[in-house]
N, C-alpha and C positions, 0 to 999 in steps of 0.2 A: 546612724544613717541619715536621720532627719536633719541633724545639725550640719552634715556635709552638704545636703541638698540646699539648705538655707544659705550656707556659706557660698556655694556656687552661684546662686541667684544674686546674692549681694555683690559678689565680685563682677558678675556680668552687668548688673545694673550700674555700678560705679564706673566700670570701664566704658560703658556707652556714653557717659558724660564726657570723658576724655576724648573720644572719637568725635563727638559733636563739637566740642570746643576747638579741635584741630581744624575742622571744616569751616569755621567762622573766620572771615578776614576782618581785620581792624582797619577802619577808615582813618586816614590821617586827620589830625585836628587842623582845621583851617582857621586862621586868625581872621576876624571880620574886618580889621582895619589895615588891609594890605592892598597894594595897587591891582593885583590880579588874583583871581581864584579859579579853580577848576571844579566843575560840577559833573557828577556822573549822570549818564543816561542809562536806560535799561538795556541799551545795546552794549555788548561787551567791548566794542572797539571805539566807541564815540564818547567824547567829553565835550562840554561847552566851557570855553575860556571866557571869563568876564573881566573887563577892565572896570573896577568898582567905582572909579571916580566919574566916568563918562557914560557908562552903559554900552560901550562898544563890545561886540561879541564875535567869537569865532568857533566854528565847529571843528574840533580837533580829532583826527582819526589816527590811531597807531596801528601798526601791522608788522608782521614779520617779512612782508613783501614791500620792497622800496616803492613800487609804483602805486601802492594803496595807502601810503603814509602821507599825512599832510594836514593842512588847515584850509577851511573855507570861511569866507566872511558871512556872518549872520546879520551883523549891523555895524556899519562903519560911520554912523552919524553920532555926534556927541549929543546925547539926550539931556545933558546938563548945560547946554550951550548958553542960555541966558541966566544961568543960576550959578551959585557958588560951587566951584569944583572942590569936592571933599572926598578923600579916599574913604571907601566903605559906604558911599552914598547908595550904590545899587547892589541888589542881591537877587538871586534866582530861587524860585520855589518850583519843585516838580509838581506835575498834576498826575492824574490817573491815566492820562493819555501819554504813551511813551514818547511821542514826538513833540509834546508841548510843555513849555515852562511858562511861569508868570515872572516877569521882571518887575521889581518894585523899587521905586525911588523912595528910600526910607526916610527922606527929609520932607519931600513935598506930598508923598502919598500917591503920586501918579503910578500907573501900572501899564504894562504892555504884554500882549500875548507873543511868545517866542516860539516859532515853529522851526525845528531843525529837520533836515531831510538830505538824502543823497542826491535828490533831484532838485536842481536850482529853482524851478518854478514852484516848488512846494516849501521853500525856505523863506520865512518872512518874520518881521517884527512889526506889530501893529498896536496902536494905542487902545486901551480899554477905557471907555468913558463911563 
């Protein structure tokens, strides 16, 4: 009887790992030296698309409803304007604030605060000095 109870606990314990593993989603591997990258936000429907050579960014929203799908400009200025254009130059880092990322020029060390939002007046990219 004790062996049967122990066996039941072992089976339940091991099967819980399988259920846990099925609930985990695998992030696609993103190559750092590509012209464009997508970054997840904590909002299920929003990504940030980054042009890695210039620092240009778009807020990308997907949806099952056509009228809610699309992209919004976060930054249309070439942040490497006076510098060498290098694919992979810029990258984004999330912060603990769901609306904010840090954009880093990995060559010069310059950085910007990136704020995404549904409201245009709350979307901005500003240098961090």
